[in-house]
PLY file of the C-alpha trace (Angstrom):
ply
format ascii 1.0
element vertex 378
property float x
property float y
property float z
element edge 377
property int vertex1
property int vertex2
end_header
-4.16 5.71 -52.75
-0.59 5.52 -53.92
0.67 2.05 -52.90
1.88 0.06 -55.90
1.19 -3.64 -55.30
1.01 -6.39 -57.88
-2.52 -7.52 -58.67
-3.70 -11.04 -57.82
-3.60 -13.31 -60.89
-5.65 -16.40 -60.22
-6.43 -17.31 -63.77
-9.98 -17.98 -62.74
-13.16 -17.33 -64.73
-14.10 -14.79 -62.02
-10.84 -12.95 -62.60
-11.63 -12.78 -66.33
-15.27 -11.85 -65.91
-14.50 -8.86 -63.69
-12.05 -7.57 -66.29
-14.37 -8.06 -69.25
-16.96 -5.64 -67.98
-15.92 -2.43 -69.83
-16.09 -4.29 -73.12
-19.38 -5.92 -72.22
-20.98 -2.57 -71.54
-19.95 -1.30 -74.92
-21.42 -4.41 -76.50
-24.63 -3.72 -74.56
-24.99 -0.34 -76.13
-24.87 -1.88 -79.59
-27.31 -4.60 -78.56
-29.84 -2.08 -77.12
-29.61 0.05 -80.27
-30.71 -2.97 -82.32
-33.67 -3.60 -79.97
-34.67 0.01 -79.43
-37.70 0.21 -81.74
-39.13 -3.06 -80.50
-38.53 -2.06 -76.90
-40.26 1.27 -77.36
-43.21 -0.41 -79.06
-43.56 -2.71 -76.07
-43.06 -0.18 -73.31
-44.93 2.86 -74.69
-48.51 1.57 -74.02
-47.50 0.02 -70.68
-45.81 3.23 -69.38
-48.82 5.32 -70.56
-50.85 3.85 -67.63
-50.84 6.51 -64.92
-51.47 3.93 -62.16
-48.72 1.57 -63.34
-46.43 0.16 -60.70
-42.94 -0.70 -61.99
-41.45 -3.49 -59.95
-37.83 -4.60 -60.29
-37.18 -8.09 -59.08
-34.51 -10.82 -58.78
-32.88 -12.96 -56.12
-29.68 -12.20 -54.29
-27.31 -10.17 -56.47
-30.06 -9.78 -59.09
-32.31 -8.25 -56.41
-29.64 -5.74 -55.55
-29.52 -4.65 -59.21
-33.19 -3.82 -58.72
-32.51 -1.86 -55.47
-29.97 0.35 -57.28
-31.99 0.85 -60.44
-35.22 1.56 -58.65
-33.71 4.27 -56.44
-32.20 5.92 -59.50
-35.15 5.58 -61.83
-37.67 6.94 -59.29
-35.76 10.23 -59.27
-35.43 10.53 -63.00
-38.77 9.18 -64.18
-40.79 10.87 -61.45
-43.02 7.85 -61.01
-43.36 4.85 -58.79
-40.62 2.22 -59.14
-40.26 -0.41 -56.47
-37.66 -3.13 -55.86
-39.04 -6.41 -54.54
-36.92 -9.52 -54.42
-38.36 -12.64 -56.01
-37.70 -14.39 -52.69
-40.07 -11.88 -51.02
-42.67 -11.97 -53.76
-42.90 -15.76 -53.63
-43.00 -15.89 -49.82
-45.50 -13.00 -49.29
-47.30 -12.33 -52.53
-50.57 -11.10 -51.00
-48.75 -8.58 -48.79
-46.56 -7.18 -51.53
-49.16 -7.17 -54.32
-52.14 -6.08 -52.21
-52.99 -3.02 -54.28
-54.20 -4.89 -57.38
-53.09 -2.30 -59.98
-51.25 -2.92 -63.23
-47.61 -3.98 -62.90
-44.60 -3.93 -65.14
-42.36 -6.59 -63.64
-38.72 -6.16 -64.61
-37.00 -9.48 -63.84
-33.20 -9.75 -63.51
-31.64 -13.16 -63.77
-28.25 -14.45 -64.75
-29.50 -17.88 -65.73
-33.20 -17.59 -64.91
-33.05 -21.10 -63.55
-33.56 -20.25 -59.85
-36.99 -21.62 -58.82
-38.21 -18.23 -57.63
-37.55 -16.54 -61.00
-40.37 -18.12 -62.96
-42.60 -18.47 -59.86
-42.53 -14.70 -59.21
-43.66 -13.93 -62.75
-46.52 -16.40 -62.54
-47.62 -15.00 -59.22
-47.67 -11.45 -60.62
-49.80 -12.72 -63.54
-52.24 -14.31 -61.06
-52.52 -11.30 -58.73
-51.99 -8.20 -60.89
-54.37 -7.23 -63.70
-52.78 -6.16 -66.99
-49.34 -7.42 -65.90
-46.45 -7.07 -68.29
-42.92 -8.51 -68.07
-39.54 -7.21 -69.10
-37.06 -10.05 -68.66
-33.37 -9.01 -68.48
-31.25 -12.16 -68.48
-27.87 -13.40 -69.50
-29.04 -16.87 -70.62
-31.20 -17.11 -73.72
-32.01 -20.73 -72.89
-32.71 -20.29 -69.22
-36.10 -21.23 -67.76
-37.14 -17.58 -67.36
-36.38 -16.66 -70.97
-38.15 -19.79 -72.26
-41.18 -18.97 -70.10
-41.62 -15.49 -71.58
-40.26 -15.73 -75.09
-43.13 -15.10 -77.46
-45.65 -14.20 -74.78
-47.84 -11.23 -75.81
-47.31 -9.44 -72.44
-43.55 -10.01 -72.27
-40.31 -8.78 -73.73
-37.10 -10.85 -73.29
-33.87 -8.89 -73.42
-30.78 -11.18 -73.47
-27.48 -9.62 -72.49
-24.26 -10.02 -74.48
-23.26 -13.67 -74.46
-20.03 -13.26 -72.48
-21.94 -11.91 -69.45
-23.49 -15.28 -68.67
-20.83 -15.63 -65.98
-19.53 -19.13 -65.38
-17.96 -18.25 -62.02
-19.85 -18.81 -58.78
-20.39 -15.09 -58.06
-22.17 -12.72 -60.40
-19.85 -10.00 -61.71
-20.22 -8.95 -65.33
-23.78 -10.31 -65.36
-24.68 -8.01 -62.47
-23.21 -4.79 -63.80
-24.43 -5.37 -67.39
-28.02 -6.16 -66.32
-28.04 -3.11 -64.04
-26.79 -0.90 -66.87
-29.36 -2.42 -69.22
-32.22 -1.49 -66.93
-31.03 2.05 -66.57
-30.62 2.46 -70.33
-33.93 0.81 -71.19
-35.78 3.56 -69.40
-33.23 6.36 -70.04
-31.73 5.62 -73.46
-30.10 9.05 -73.62
-27.67 7.92 -70.84
-25.90 5.56 -73.28
-23.59 8.46 -74.03
-21.98 7.93 -70.64
-20.98 4.30 -71.13
-17.47 5.28 -72.28
-16.99 7.14 -69.01
-18.17 4.11 -67.05
-15.84 1.87 -69.01
-12.90 4.18 -68.34
-13.62 4.33 -64.63
-13.88 0.57 -64.32
-10.70 0.13 -66.40
-8.98 2.54 -64.03
-9.98 0.42 -61.03
-8.89 -2.81 -62.79
-5.52 -1.22 -63.54
-5.15 -0.32 -59.88
-6.29 -3.72 -58.61
-3.04 -4.20 -56.74
-3.82 -1.00 -54.83
-7.27 -2.33 -53.97
-5.82 -5.62 -52.79
-3.34 -3.79 -50.60
-6.23 -2.85 -48.36
-6.16 -6.47 -47.28
-2.58 -6.27 -45.92
-3.96 -5.44 -42.50
-5.89 -8.80 -42.69
-9.33 -7.41 -41.89
-11.81 -9.87 -40.40
-14.79 -7.84 -41.61
-15.54 -5.26 -44.22
-18.34 -2.71 -43.94
-19.77 -1.00 -47.04
-21.76 2.20 -46.65
-23.77 4.07 -49.26
-26.94 6.17 -49.61
-29.73 6.03 -52.19
-28.75 3.80 -55.06
-25.38 3.29 -53.40
-27.03 1.49 -50.53
-27.99 -1.31 -52.90
-24.40 -1.26 -54.16
-23.19 -1.59 -50.53
-25.38 -4.62 -50.06
-24.07 -6.31 -53.25
-20.48 -5.46 -52.21
-20.93 -7.18 -48.87
-22.47 -10.25 -50.48
-19.58 -10.52 -53.00
-17.08 -10.61 -50.13
-19.03 -13.31 -48.28
-19.44 -15.41 -51.45
-15.90 -15.33 -52.69
-14.33 -15.96 -49.22
-16.89 -18.66 -48.36
-17.83 -16.51 -45.39
-14.28 -16.28 -44.18
-14.38 -12.46 -44.16
-17.64 -11.03 -42.83
-19.36 -8.47 -44.99
-21.75 -5.81 -43.66
-23.68 -3.00 -45.28
-25.67 0.08 -44.25
-26.21 3.72 -45.04
-23.84 6.32 -43.58
-26.64 7.75 -41.42
-28.09 4.37 -40.38
-24.70 2.99 -39.47
-24.53 5.11 -36.31
-27.70 3.58 -34.94
-26.16 0.46 -33.56
-24.37 -1.22 -36.49
-21.32 0.89 -35.85
-20.66 -1.52 -32.95
-19.05 -3.91 -35.38
-16.05 -1.59 -35.98
-12.75 -2.49 -34.41
-9.09 -2.51 -35.46
-9.68 -5.51 -37.75
-12.40 -3.76 -39.70
-12.20 -2.10 -43.14
-14.87 0.45 -43.80
-15.62 1.44 -47.44
-17.80 4.53 -48.03
-19.16 4.98 -51.54
-19.26 8.68 -52.37
-22.54 10.06 -53.71
-22.69 12.40 -56.63
-25.50 14.29 -55.01
-23.96 17.31 -53.17
-26.49 17.15 -50.39
-26.11 13.39 -49.80
-22.35 13.67 -50.08
-22.26 15.73 -46.84
-23.33 12.65 -44.93
-20.74 10.49 -46.66
-18.01 12.93 -45.70
-19.29 13.15 -42.10
-19.06 9.41 -41.47
-15.59 9.25 -43.04
-14.37 12.07 -40.77
-15.97 10.52 -37.70
-14.54 7.03 -38.33
-11.08 8.37 -39.06
-11.13 10.51 -35.92
-12.06 7.38 -33.83
-9.30 5.48 -35.66
-10.18 1.86 -34.84
-10.36 0.90 -38.53
-9.17 1.59 -42.05
-11.63 3.88 -43.81
-11.68 4.19 -47.65
-13.73 6.80 -49.51
-14.36 5.37 -53.00
-15.41 7.78 -55.76
-14.99 10.86 -53.62
-12.17 13.41 -53.35
-8.64 12.31 -52.51
-8.76 13.31 -48.86
-6.19 10.76 -47.66
-3.79 8.19 -49.03
-6.55 5.55 -48.80
-9.09 7.41 -50.89
-9.80 6.30 -54.41
-11.00 9.15 -56.69
-12.62 8.35 -60.05
-12.88 11.65 -62.00
-14.25 9.73 -64.95
-17.56 9.52 -63.08
-17.91 13.20 -62.46
-21.37 14.44 -63.45
-22.94 10.96 -63.47
-25.72 10.03 -61.06
-25.38 7.30 -58.47
-27.27 4.66 -60.44
-24.78 4.90 -63.32
-21.84 5.30 -60.95
-22.78 2.01 -59.26
-22.20 0.16 -62.54
-18.46 1.07 -62.41
-18.01 1.31 -58.62
-18.93 -2.31 -58.11
-15.63 -3.26 -59.72
-13.90 -2.11 -56.54
-15.87 -4.56 -54.44
-15.38 -7.37 -56.91
-11.60 -6.81 -56.99
-11.41 -6.63 -53.18
-13.45 -9.83 -52.80
-11.36 -11.67 -55.40
-8.14 -10.58 -53.63
-9.55 -11.71 -50.26
-10.65 -15.02 -51.76
-7.15 -15.76 -53.20
-5.40 -14.74 -49.97
-7.55 -17.11 -47.99
-6.85 -20.01 -50.28
-10.38 -20.24 -51.67
-11.16 -21.19 -55.24
-13.02 -18.09 -56.55
-14.96 -19.98 -59.19
-16.17 -22.48 -56.58
-15.78 -21.23 -53.03
-18.00 -24.04 -51.71
-16.61 -27.27 -53.17
-18.81 -29.26 -50.80
-21.89 -27.85 -52.50
-23.44 -26.23 -49.37
-24.02 -23.06 -51.42
-24.52 -23.26 -55.17
-24.21 -21.04 -58.27
-27.92 -21.62 -58.99
-29.89 -22.02 -55.79
-31.08 -25.52 -54.96
-33.50 -27.02 -52.50
-36.32 -24.48 -52.98
-39.86 -25.92 -53.23
-42.50 -23.67 -54.82
-45.85 -24.18 -53.20
-49.30 -23.65 -54.74
-50.70 -20.17 -54.38
-53.88 -20.13 -52.27
-56.84 -17.93 -53.11
-57.29 -14.57 -51.38
-60.26 -15.96 -49.47
-57.96 -18.47 -47.86
-55.66 -15.82 -46.49
-55.68 -15.21 -42.70
0 1
1 2
2 3
3 4
4 5
5 6
6 7
7 8
8 9
9 10
10 11
11 12
12 13
13 14
14 15
15 16
16 17
17 18
18 19
19 20
20 21
21 22
22 23
23 24
24 25
25 26
26 27
27 28
28 29
29 30
30 31
31 32
32 33
33 34
34 35
35 36
36 37
37 38
38 39
39 40
40 41
41 42
42 43
43 44
44 45
45 46
46 47
47 48
48 49
49 50
50 51
51 52
52 53
53 54
54 55
55 56
56 57
57 58
58 59
59 60
60 61
61 62
62 63
63 64
64 65
65 66
66 67
67 68
68 69
69 70
70 71
71 72
72 73
73 74
74 75
75 76
76 77
77 78
78 79
79 80
80 81
81 82
82 83
83 84
84 85
85 86
86 87
87 88
88 89
89 90
90 91
91 92
92 93
93 94
94 95
95 96
96 97
97 98
98 99
99 100
100 101
101 102
102 103
103 104
104 105
105 106
106 107
107 108
108 109
109 110
110 111
111 112
112 113
113 114
114 115
115 116
116 117
117 118
118 119
119 120
120 121
121 122
122 123
123 124
124 125
125 126
126 127
127 128
128 129
129 130
130 131
131 132
132 133
133 134
134 135
135 136
136 137
137 138
138 139
139 140
140 141
141 142
142 143
143 144
144 145
145 146
146 147
147 148
148 149
149 150
150 151
151 152
152 153
153 154
154 155
155 156
156 157
157 158
158 159
159 160
160 161
161 162
162 163
163 164
164 165
165 166
166 167
167 168
168 169
169 170
170 171
171 172
172 173
173 174
174 175
175 176
176 177
177 178
178 179
179 180
180 181
181 182
182 183
183 184
184 185
185 186
186 187
187 188
188 189
189 190
190 191
191 192
192 193
193 194
194 195
195 196
196 197
197 198
198 199
199 200
200 201
201 202
202 203
203 204
204 205
205 206
206 207
207 208
208 209
209 210
210 211
211 212
212 213
213 214
214 215
215 216
216 217
217 218
218 219
219 220
220 221
221 222
222 223
223 224
224 225
225 226
226 227
227 228
228 229
229 230
230 231
231 232
232 233
233 234
234 235
235 236
236 237
237 238
238 239
239 240
240 241
241 242
242 243
243 244
244 245
245 246
246 247
247 248
248 249
249 250
250 251
251 252
252 253
253 254
254 255
255 256
256 257
257 258
258 259
259 260
260 261
261 262
262 263
263 264
264 265
265 266
266 267
267 268
268 269
269 270
270 271
271 272
272 273
273 274
274 275
275 276
276 277
277 278
278 279
279 280
280 281
281 282
282 283
283 284
284 285
285 286
286 287
287 288
288 289
289 290
290 291
291 292
292 293
293 294
294 295
295 296
296 297
297 298
298 299
299 300
300 301
301 302
302 303
303 304
304 305
305 306
306 307
307 308
308 309
309 310
310 311
311 312
312 313
313 314
314 315
315 316
316 317
317 318
318 319
319 320
320 321
321 322
322 323
323 324
324 325
325 326
326 327
327 328
328 329
329 330
330 331
331 332
332 333
333 334
334 335
335 336
336 337
337 338
338 339
339 340
340 341
341 342
342 343
343 344
344 345
345 346
346 347
347 348
348 349
349 350
350 351
351 352
352 353
353 354
354 355
355 356
356 357
357 358
358 359
359 360
360 361
361 362
362 363
363 364
364 365
365 366
366 367
367 368
368 369
369 370
370 371
371 372
372 373
373 374
374 375
375 376
376 377
């Protein structure tokens, strides 16, 4: 991508929070080093259980951090790691926790004040024997942190202070919590944080080029990715919906799944973003859908993180050799920048796209109902 266009400068907190991410990740490495011994003491006996089920949970963007991290950690840890949204755990606890084995619940939460955050941890305590909790949060004084601070079966890991985003949409909070989860279980990967920071900084420096993709005034943007990148695609679509107050429709799928009906959404007002996998096998399917969509030519198609095959492609050589979980930490900056640009162009206020309060920074209106006994289940 060679177009040189000035970047949007909104002066918003969201604008700042996107750009602070490389520094926040470096701060995270220092923070984790200070907690490493205590973390290992907490995790070692829990992970020693062969029948342990690791469950990564959160709501909305925080849930997508779990989707990305679980897909990455399963491959590298060689053990069961599931992603279950708190919204699903609270609504269907008996279906999702039917096995009854020990659980390590890893909870992601920017503030920890969403009603489902604490409710999900209490439900797991009720239904799973020998439950343990790793809380990854950006707010040391949030309800979730207060609930678990000092508990014998819990460890609360608070992210660097600046990642407690004040904007409506989660940006630096998302990427930093995702990176924290990956490094908690794979501390050797901290050596790659400089590469992630360099890749994200490169995207930020080229934010005008990213925004130029909006010159065709797309009505919808489709994000495609496989494995951990499918969770990234979902987060990317949500970021666009949030920051444009639904003014630009966001869709997500895998490159293979997209052909099975969802491809119907593509027309000449559609931008398709394909996140390139680092896995050589998976990357074949990424390249295939890029070729197919460009041949059909009803839409702009951007290949992010792959080779420079066209003027629209955005290569990030800094990420070479990194797996898709780690790559997602940096790649999300593309989606954040695109969503911010779309928000500004549509006259939205990025820090508060819903001034009428119909959608809120911390979800409202959720009632948590008493958990019935198993004998009362149909």
